N, C-alpha and C positions, 0 to 999 in steps of 0.2 A: 526516596528516603531523604527527609529534610529535618533540620532543626533539632536533631538529637545527637548525642555523642555516638560516633560510629564504633563498630568493632574495629580491631586493629586493621589498618589499611596498608597496602603496599606502597602507596604514594599519597602525599598531601600537596594540594595547591593552596598557597596563601595569597589572597588578593582576589577581589571580585570585579575588576575592570574587564573590558572585552578580551584582553590577552589571557587573563586568568581563567575566565569562563570557557574560552575556547580550549585552553590547555586541559581543563578538567574534562570537558566533553570529548576531546580527542583521546585522552588517556583511557576513558571508559570505552570509546569506540574500538580501541586496540585491545580491550579485554583486561586492562589493569584496574584492580580495585582502588578507588581513589576517594579521598575526602577533600571537599572544598571548604576552606576556612575563610569566610568573608561575610561581612554584613551586606544584606541587600539594601542599596541606598534608597532613601525615601523619595528622592527626585534626581533626575539627571540634568546636567547643564545643557546649554543650548548649542553645544558644538555638534559638528557633523563629522562623518568619516567617509572618505573616498576609498572604497574598497576596490583594490585592483583585481583583475580576473582570477588570479590564483587564490586570493582570499575568498572570493565568491564561490569558487569550486570547493573549497574546504567547508564553507557554510552549507553548501548543498549536500555534501557527503555526510555532514553531521546532523542533518535534518532541521536546520535553522532557517535557511534562506526562504523557503516557501512561506514562512510566517511573517516575513518583513519585506519581501520583494516589492509589494505594492507601494511601499513608501519610498522606494529608491528611484533615482533618475540615472539613466545611462550617461556615461562620459564618452562621447564619440569623437570629439575634437578637443585638443588642448592647445591654447594659444599662449605664447609668451610675447608681451609687448613692452618695449622699453619706454617707461614714463619718467625717466630722469631728465634733468635739464642740463646735462653735461655736454661737453664739446663732442665727445665720441659717443654716439648712440647706436645701439645694435638694431638690426632689422627685426621686424616681427617674424616669428617662427610659428608655423602651424603643424601640429602632429595629428594625423587622422588615423583612427584605429583601422579603417578599411584598408589602408595602405599595407598593413601587415596581416590582413585576413581576419581581423576580429570585428565583431559587431560593436564592441565598445572596449575602451581601456579598463573600465570598471564601472562602479555604480556609487553614487553619493547618497547617504542616508543619515537622517538625524540620529544621534546616539540614543535618544530615548526609545526609538523604535527598535534599533539593533539590540540594545541591552535588554529590553523587555523580552524579545524573542529568545535571547540566549538564556535568561533566567527561567523562562517557561520550559525550555528544553532541559535545563539542568534538573528541574523538578520531575521530569518525566523519564529520565534515563536510569535504568537499573544499573547497579554497581557503582553509582555515584552518590555519596552521602554528603549532604550540605549541613555545615554547622554555622548557624546565623550569628556569628560572633567574630571579632577580630582576633588575630594571633597576638599574644602578649610576649612570648619569647620562643626561641628555637635553641635547643641544646643538641649539638652534634657530637656523636661518639663514633668510635670505629665501627661498631656493629649496627648502628642505626641512628635515628634522629627522634628526639622527644619534642613534640609540639605542645605548647601550653597556650590554649585559647584564653581570652579575657574572662570567660565564664568560670575559670578556676579548674576546669577539667584538664586532662592531659592524655596523649596517646603516642604510641611509637609508630614509626614508619621507616621504610628503607630510603626513600628519596623525598626531598621537598622541592617543589617548583615555586620559586619566589617570583610572584607577579604583583608585588606589593609596592610598586612605584619608586619614585626617585629617592625616598627616605627609607628604603627597604631594610627591615629588620633581618630578613633572610641574608641579604648581602653582608650586613655587619656581622652576623653570626658566623658566616663562612670566612670572615677575614679578607673579603675582597674589596679593594679600593676602587673608587670611582674618580676618574680624572675629569673634573668639570671645567667648562669654559663659559663664563657669562658674557653676554653681549649687551650693549646699551640699547636694548629693544624690548618693546612690550607688544604682545599679540592681543588685539581686540577681536572678538567673535560676535557676529550678528546673524540673524535670519532676515532676509528681505522678501517682500512681495513687490512685483513690478508689472508694468503694463505691457511690455514687449516680451515675446517668447525668447528663451535662451537657446533654443535649437540644439540642446545637448552639448553646448560648447562651454568649456571651462576656460576662463581668461585669467592669466597671472600677469598683472602689471608690475614691472620692476621699478621701484622708486629708490631714491637715495637712502631711505631709512629701512628698506626691506620690501618684501613682496606684498601686494594688495591683490588678493585672489578671490575671484567670484566663481562659485561652483554650483552647477544646476541641482535643484531639487525637483520633486514631482510637481507638475503644474507650473503656474507663473510665480515660482518662488526660487530663491537661490540662497546659499550660505556664503558668508564673507569672512575671510581672515585678513585683518588689516594690521600689518607689522610696522610700527612707528617708534620713534624715540619716546622715552618715558614721559617727558614733559608734554609732547604732542598728544600722547595717549590720554593724559589727564584732561587736556582741553577737549578732545573728542568725547570723552566719557561724560563731560558736563553738558553736552548738547542733548536736547530732547525735541520731540515733536517735529514740526516742519523744518526747523533749523538743522536737525540731524539728517532728516530725509534729503534735504537739498545738498548738504555737504557730501553725503555718501554718493548721491547721483553725480555730483561734480567729479568726484574721484573715479567713478565708473565711466566717465566720459559719456554718460547717458546711453550706453550701449543697450541697457535694459529698459529704456524709457523712464517713465515716472517711477520713483522708488519710494516704498514705504517700509521703514524699519520696524520689525515686529518687537513687542515689548521684551526687555531683558537683553543683557549682553554679558560676555565674559571678558576678563582681562587677565593675562598671564605673562609674567616676566619670562623672557627667553633664556634658557640655560641649555647648553649643549654638553654632552659628556658621554664617555664610554667606560664601562667597567674594565679593569685590567684583565680580568678573566670572566668568562660567562658561566663557569661551573667549577665547584671545588667543594670537597668535603661533604658529599651527599646533598649538595644544593645546586640546582640549575636555575639560572636567572632568565626571565623573559620580560619583554616589554621595557618600560622605563626603569625597571630595576637593573637592566643591563645596558641601556643606551637611551639618550635623550637627544632629540633633533629639533631644529627650527621647523616650522610648518611650510616646507618647500617640497613640491613634487610628490605629495601624498606618500611619503616614504615611512614616516615614523611608526604609525600603527600597523601598517602592512608588514614592516619588519618584525614587530612584536608578534603578529599572528604567525609568521613563518617560524619564529622562535618556538611558539606554543605547540605548533603541529610537529616540528622537528623533534622536540624532547619527547613528545608522546610517541612518535614513531620509533625513536631509539629505545625508549624504555619498554615499549610494547614488544620489540624484538627480543630484548633481554628477558622479559617476563615469560614469553612463550617458550623460550629456551630453558626455562627453569632456573635462571640465574638471579642474583641479587641486583635489582635495578639501580641501586645506589652505589655500586662498586666503581672504582676509579676508571675501569675500561669504558663504562657507559657514559660517565660524565665527560671523559676525554673525547669520546666520539661526538658528543653533542658540541663540545667546544670546537672540534675540528670542522664540523659541518657549518657552524654559524660564523666563524671568524672571517672568512673571505667576504661574505655578503655584507655583514655589518661594517667591516673595515672599509670596504670600497665605497659604500654609500656615505659613511661618516665623512670621509675625505672629500667626496664630490659635493655634498650639501654644504659643508663648512666653507669650501673654497668659493662656491657660488654666493653664499650669503656674505662672506667677507668682501667679495668683489663688488657687491652692491654698496657696501659701506665705505669702500676705499675712495679717496680723492686722488690717488696716485694714477696719473694718466696712463702709464704702461699697463697697469692692472685693468683699467677700463677698456683699453684697446684690446687686450687679450680676451676679455669677456665678449666684447663685440665681435671679434674675429671668430671665436668659437661658435657663437650663435649664427653668424653669417655662413659658416661651413655647414651647420645643421640645416639651414634653410636651402642651401644650393646643392648639397651632395646627398642624393637620395639614398644610396647604400649606407652612408654614415647615419643619416636620420633614422632609417629603419632599424639599424643595429642598436641605436640608442633607445628607440621605442621598445624593442624586444627586451633589452636588458632592464629597462625601467619597470616593466610589469612582471618580469620573471628573471631572476639572476642566472647567470651562466653557471654559478656554483650550484651545488645539488639542491633541487627543489623537492620537498617532501611529497610523497605519493598522493596525499589528499588534496594537494594543490595543483595537480596536473590538470590542464584545461586543453580543449581541442580547438586550436586556432582555425 
């Protein structure tokens, strides 16, 4: 059921990015009548998503993965290489999925293929109504929430899942503050064709301005996220053709042979932030409405997908029990489950990113020592790998995978 005003729904999801689409699909999977309020975008940017194993397990359970798996490349090895010119440089560290009994840490896929498969599934799922319009306002009352879409209609619901990004109207309506931290960095995104095979290896070069990360795609192609200072980003963005190809190959140290940059690129100012609360007043926040991360270690969107599946699981339990899925006990349970996972990753990613930018020798030394320990101590390395793909905090049932 699409593009029409739905009958009163138990839950509404506001926002049509991957986290919002998966929240809507997961809520329907658990039997909750749900309305998705989001415009289907006319085009998707050239970014990619490295889906960790738990995220892929959820997509399989929701009937999405089979429709886009052919466009994904497995990530079997993840390398961290110190490409700084500083006095203390860290050793290269390799993380291999086989060491913890997995065929791959995850799969990298272009967002255009992932999002297309998600929208196709949204159109096919009973119990999920899609309103092809943005939300204009959210009015929260003790007994429910009134959602007013931009088309002028309105409807009531028990719970709103805010998946509407960093400028979330759902977050503002719930009175939740976001503590933001800007860094002097810009992320440039590209898609590359190259002459040498990537062998399913993702390489993250650590530079003085941030990570330069090359991630496999299907065939002789890879995605690139290049984090640099804003002025350097402007210089890179001006390069075209053979000059751009040569510069990217130089920064890749030619590990992929001859490189050709495909048309189009993205540029995004980096902002980190975490909401003071993840749920309040019949609103639960997921994805960038709740937290924003630099593109390090494939954590940002995978955290958002864990948010989406967790709120669906918690709301589904309440719905099957005949309760009000927007009552304080439900939103408090969502907050309790997500706080440790988001908090621990926020601290770890922020510290790693700041350590790259710091010229303070002791900070550089600590970063190098930490990577040296990961390289030399197998039990520590394996523990970090397991925690990286699946948190020790509670993992929603749809994300369980069999190592």
